[in-house]
C-alpha atoms as one frame of an Amber mdcrd trajectory, in Angstrom:
protein
  -9.185   8.593  23.329 -11.585   9.027  20.428 -10.171   8.013  17.045 -11.534
   8.486  13.535 -10.302   6.038  10.889 -11.197   6.922   7.325 -11.133   3.783
   5.210 -11.534   1.868   8.455 -13.366  -1.030   6.808 -10.323  -1.759   4.672
  -7.270  -3.941   5.143  -4.939  -1.657   7.101  -7.755   0.360   8.636  -9.577
  -2.590  10.194  -6.436  -4.072  11.735  -5.508  -0.654  13.127  -9.034  -0.385
  14.521  -8.610  -3.710  16.340  -5.381  -2.551  17.987  -6.858   0.770  19.079
  -9.953  -0.906  20.526  -7.705  -3.306  22.413  -6.250  -0.231  24.094  -9.734
   0.806  25.151  -9.992   3.659  22.646 -13.322   4.538  21.036 -13.159   4.201
  17.252 -15.365   5.779  14.597 -15.089   4.539  11.004 -15.857   6.486   7.850
 -15.839   4.310   4.713 -17.717   4.346   1.422 -17.379   0.545   0.931 -16.332
   1.147  -2.653 -16.347  -1.656  -5.205 -14.613  -3.843  -6.208 -12.658  -3.742
  -2.928 -15.837  -4.238  -0.873 -17.748  -6.126  -3.532 -20.027  -7.771  -0.979
 -20.651  -4.753   1.214 -19.723  -4.205   4.841 -17.180  -6.868   5.863 -18.067
  -9.341   8.593 -14.848  -8.687  10.517 -16.088  -5.256  11.614 -17.480  -5.485
  15.181 -21.193  -4.783  15.424 -20.640  -2.262  18.202 -18.111  -0.095  16.351
 -19.459   3.256  15.164 -19.628   2.981  11.384 -20.559   5.840   9.047 -21.082
   5.117   5.367 -19.896   7.955   3.192 -17.231   9.675   1.133 -14.195  11.497
   2.560 -14.796  14.242  -0.022 -18.184  15.117   1.519 -17.268  18.153   3.615
 -20.325  18.231   5.867 -20.177  14.498   6.496 -16.452  14.672   7.278 -17.144
  17.617   9.604 -19.711  15.491  11.428 -17.270  12.599  11.693 -14.582  14.842
  13.225 -16.737  15.983  16.128 -15.255  14.872  19.465 -12.231  13.247  17.796
  -8.741  13.322  19.326  -6.779  11.451  16.622  -7.353  10.850  12.912  -5.962
   7.964  10.871  -6.642   9.078   7.304  -6.317   5.752   5.474  -9.048   6.088
   2.841  -7.512   5.909  -0.623  -8.263   5.343  -4.286  -6.168   2.675  -5.995
  -6.709   1.366  -9.509  -5.185   1.029 -12.957  -7.966   3.033 -14.596  -6.953
   6.260 -16.388  -9.319   8.390 -14.294  -6.429  10.537 -13.117  -8.480  13.197
 -11.377 -10.045  10.639  -9.028  -6.645   9.766  -7.558  -6.078  13.402  -6.589
  -9.672  14.002  -5.552  -9.833  11.063  -3.135  -6.236  10.981  -1.922  -4.991
  14.575  -1.954  -8.082  16.791  -1.903  -9.667  14.838   0.960  -6.503  15.399
   2.991  -6.642  19.146   2.367 -10.341  19.057   3.286  -9.545  17.291   6.552
  -7.169  20.066   7.628  -9.539  22.720   6.318 -12.280  21.534   8.668  -9.943
  21.198  11.640  -8.723  24.773  11.137 -12.142  26.275  10.325 -13.819  24.719
  13.362 -10.768  25.017  15.628 -11.046  21.329  16.494  -8.743  20.017  19.253
  -7.313  17.193  17.144  -4.093  15.998  18.774  -2.594  14.117  15.818  -3.277
  13.225  12.177  -1.658  10.123  10.645  -1.948   9.797   6.878  -1.449   6.709
   4.704   1.077   7.316   1.958   2.702   4.675  -0.218   6.031   3.341  -1.416
   4.781   4.295  -4.889   5.889   7.856  -4.038   9.446   6.592  -4.562   8.665
   5.496  -8.120  11.455   3.301  -9.428  13.412   3.946  -6.252  17.043   4.807
  -5.713  19.810   3.203  -7.806  23.589   3.237  -7.873  25.267   3.466 -11.259
  28.393   1.569 -12.279  30.516   4.626 -11.385  28.998   4.941  -7.918  26.530
   7.784  -8.517  23.092   7.631  -6.897  20.039   8.629  -8.902  16.319   7.965
  -9.251  15.450   6.812 -12.770  12.148   7.399 -14.505   9.969   4.460 -15.493
  11.229   1.989 -18.064  10.003   2.639 -21.588   7.480   0.533 -23.461  10.166
  -0.183 -26.066  12.525  -1.554 -23.403   9.887  -3.753 -21.785   8.500  -5.039
 -25.091  11.984  -6.309 -25.937  12.248  -8.101 -22.551  15.076  -5.856 -21.352
  14.008  -5.742 -17.725  16.832  -4.119 -15.757  17.386  -0.402 -15.231  20.369
   0.790 -17.267  22.654   3.648 -16.233  24.149   6.331 -18.479  27.197   4.092
 -19.075  25.011   1.374 -20.540  25.514  -0.862 -17.476  22.926  -2.520 -15.267
  22.337  -0.287 -12.235  22.041  -1.639  -8.690  18.971  -0.852  -6.547  19.662
   0.559  -3.074  17.260   1.253  -0.187  15.330   4.472  -0.797  15.034   6.871
   2.165  11.795   8.699   2.894  13.211  12.073   1.843  13.509  10.916  -1.786
  10.594  10.756  -4.212  10.009  10.338  -7.932   6.468   8.999  -8.474   5.744
   7.576 -11.910   1.984   6.921 -11.877  -1.168   8.873 -10.911  -1.504   7.031
  -7.617   2.054   7.865  -6.547   1.701  11.471  -7.676  -1.476  11.866  -5.640
   0.156  10.305  -2.593   3.109  12.691  -2.781   0.648  15.583  -2.912  -1.112
  14.092   0.112   2.183  13.830   2.023   3.006  17.460   1.295  -0.404  18.642
   2.455  -0.172  16.556   5.622   3.245  17.765   6.734   2.990  21.366   5.529
  -0.517  22.106   6.810   0.131  20.205  10.009   3.243  22.236  10.749   1.661
  25.543   9.757  -1.384  25.093  12.006   0.352  23.231  14.843  -1.468  19.951
  14.223   1.034  17.121  14.864   1.008  15.108  11.648   2.748  12.025  10.267
   2.812  10.441   6.800   3.413   6.691   6.521   4.843   5.326   3.270   3.664
   1.731   3.409   5.516  -0.821   1.289   3.594  -3.873   0.001   1.496  -4.819
   3.032   0.541  -8.500   3.342  -1.847 -10.442   5.546  -5.484 -11.413   6.104
  -8.412  -9.191   5.066  -6.813  -8.119   1.806  -9.678  -7.888  -0.646 -10.005
 -10.832  -3.018 -11.529  -8.515  -5.595  -8.951  -5.745  -5.732  -6.609  -6.133
  -8.704  -4.232  -3.660  -7.033  -3.699  -5.687  -3.860  -0.505  -7.408  -4.869
   1.452 -10.627  -5.084   0.132 -12.327  -1.947  -3.475 -12.269  -3.128  -2.624
 -13.156  -6.738  -0.241 -16.018  -5.952  -2.331 -17.453  -3.130  -5.466 -17.517
  -5.265  -3.536 -19.149  -8.115  -2.099 -21.898  -5.937  -5.404 -22.326  -4.093
  -6.990 -23.194  -7.446  -3.987 -25.407  -8.386  -2.739 -22.965 -10.987   0.906
 -22.057 -11.395   1.595 -18.453 -10.298   1.867 -16.058 -13.229   5.345 -14.526
 -13.068   5.754 -11.176 -14.786   9.054 -10.206 -16.411  11.719 -12.715 -15.285
  10.674 -12.940 -11.632  13.950 -11.435 -10.426  12.444  -8.040  -9.610  12.802
  -7.103  -5.940   9.829  -6.256  -3.768   9.567  -4.973  -0.204   6.863  -6.936
   1.646   5.770  -5.954   5.148   3.423  -7.799   7.484   0.130  -6.136   8.437
   0.822  -6.538  12.161   4.172  -4.763  11.777   2.312  -1.962   9.987  -0.159
  -1.692  12.869   2.744  -1.563  15.332   4.199   1.301  13.290   0.853   3.107
  13.242   0.710   2.937  17.046   4.376   3.892  17.462   3.979   7.191  15.605
   0.800   7.912  17.562   2.619   7.546  20.860   5.989   9.121  20.002   6.251
  12.908  19.618   9.522  12.436  17.718   7.416  11.252  14.776   5.566  14.552
  14.414   5.830  16.357  11.063   7.826  13.543   9.472   7.440  11.010   6.659
   8.349   7.386   7.403   8.938   4.367   5.214   7.206   1.272   6.592   8.921
  -1.731   5.023   9.792  -5.326   5.753  13.517  -4.895   6.327  14.650  -7.143
   3.466  13.671  -7.508  -0.191  12.416 -10.675  -1.869  12.460 -11.529  -5.546
   9.075 -12.363  -7.008  10.335 -15.888  -7.685  11.265 -16.247  -4.008   7.865
 -15.039  -2.906   6.032 -17.383  -5.284   8.103 -20.247  -3.845   7.068 -19.262
  -0.323   3.405 -19.395  -1.335   3.802 -22.862  -2.857   5.567 -24.134   0.269
   2.892 -22.777   2.584   0.239 -24.572   0.516   2.516 -27.638   0.296   2.005
 -27.760  -3.449   4.623 -28.348  -6.136   3.710 -26.034  -8.988   6.037 -24.691
 -11.705   7.412 -21.189 -11.218   8.501 -19.770 -14.547   8.365 -16.486 -16.416
   5.248 -16.008 -18.499   6.794 -13.520 -20.903   4.186 -11.035 -19.717   4.821
  -7.688 -18.086   2.703  -4.966 -16.536   3.386  -1.626 -18.139   4.168   0.898
 -15.426   5.545  -1.626 -12.921   8.721  -0.765 -11.067  11.681  -3.078 -11.560
  13.035  -2.909  -8.022  12.047  -0.823  -5.021  13.368  -1.234  -1.481  12.482
   1.063   1.410  15.074   2.419   3.829  13.351   2.017   7.213  16.147   3.424
   9.378  14.112   6.514  10.359  11.318   4.413  11.842  13.822   2.051  13.444
  15.302   5.064  15.253  11.992   5.384  17.126  12.277   1.814  18.381  10.149
   0.056  15.768  11.360  -2.887  13.698   9.563  -5.378  11.470   9.303  -8.658
  13.403   7.323 -10.920  11.059   8.570 -12.751   7.977   7.038 -13.110   4.543
   6.350 -16.751   5.408   4.251 -15.651   8.393   2.347 -13.148   6.246   1.533
 -15.776   3.632   0.598 -18.425   6.216  -1.876 -16.100   7.918  -3.354 -15.026
   4.577  -3.763 -18.665   3.501  -5.514 -19.456   6.780  -7.871 -16.534   6.109
  -8.423 -17.654   2.508  -9.268 -21.229   3.481 -11.786 -20.000   6.066 -13.907
 -18.354   3.376 -17.067 -20.215   2.410 -18.048 -18.358  -0.741 -14.791 -18.072
  -2.668 -15.284 -18.144  -6.411 -12.549 -18.302  -8.973 -12.015 -14.569  -9.299
  -8.444 -14.852 -10.557  -9.579 -14.978 -14.176 -11.753 -11.918 -13.564  -8.786
  -9.956 -12.202  -6.445 -11.055 -15.000  -9.044 -10.259 -17.648  -9.556  -6.797
 -16.193  -5.808  -6.107 -16.340  -5.674  -7.229 -19.976  -8.733  -5.190 -20.897
  -7.033  -2.115 -19.458  -3.918  -2.974 -21.525  -1.839  -3.107 -18.352  -0.636
  -6.675 -18.894   1.348  -7.026 -22.143   3.497  -9.634 -23.856   7.198  -9.098
 -24.494   8.009  -9.831 -28.143  11.280 -11.650 -27.482  10.581 -13.189 -24.071
């Protein structure tokens, strides 16, 4: 089996590469090693004997070259950032997906399956139940609401709504990244079905584990909290810390990636890939402190990130029906990440850099009454 992984030098891509190579498959990687994610170039965890091609997934002739002799494609390359360069999200995430199918169809390539990385961000604020029992997907909370430290989603009756697990057939993206990922999903499933190319879209929740970039401000709570505690700083808690997040271990994600490769029942479907239970941010910060065996205060900072979801929980029943289940805990994810962090020899205090970048972009803001 010959497999192409776009974005294969990244977090999910490199772990998926390891699993495929363990099966004896031949893996080709296409990655542009974009900064700041790959600030120091090609990562050392990539085997020297793996076929690596440096380049952009939007380069049609290069992508055509990469697809030669390939049986399966994992299209994991993605653009993630808080910058207002909206067109780049669609160019990298959605247009590259259309280009992938365009080449397969034009050249009549015998690709057996395409697996595309989507994101929980497609769900936006997620699914909620109102005080009268109705289910609906709210739009993002307003700046006025957040600035007054009113964190919870309110229903039409003026009551606090309850978050419920969001199935993969529901979507309401609220930022450019989520919008581009929904477009990517649609291209994957629609073009795959039309041209008889078995295709699957994977909506990953917040994936945690080793190899997450230290320099990517988008990479989530595990990186941020672990770096804070590593440098003996209390974790910065946005809002009140009671927001729910769906964390999933990288090895469970890899298991899911292999499951949908092997199982024809996955073809032409979208799957949520979540951890099976939500954690509050306060809970997760406590887990990080316990893993480090450090007693640091966990308290709300009065800060918030404009555009953040309040709660979002993925319904993973569709993927469970194929025989997959998440088997690792958040504690295991954090412990493995901490082990990876402590093994680094050139760690600098980049937390201030990341926080400063967020403030410069006016993403992190202070609630007036918090």
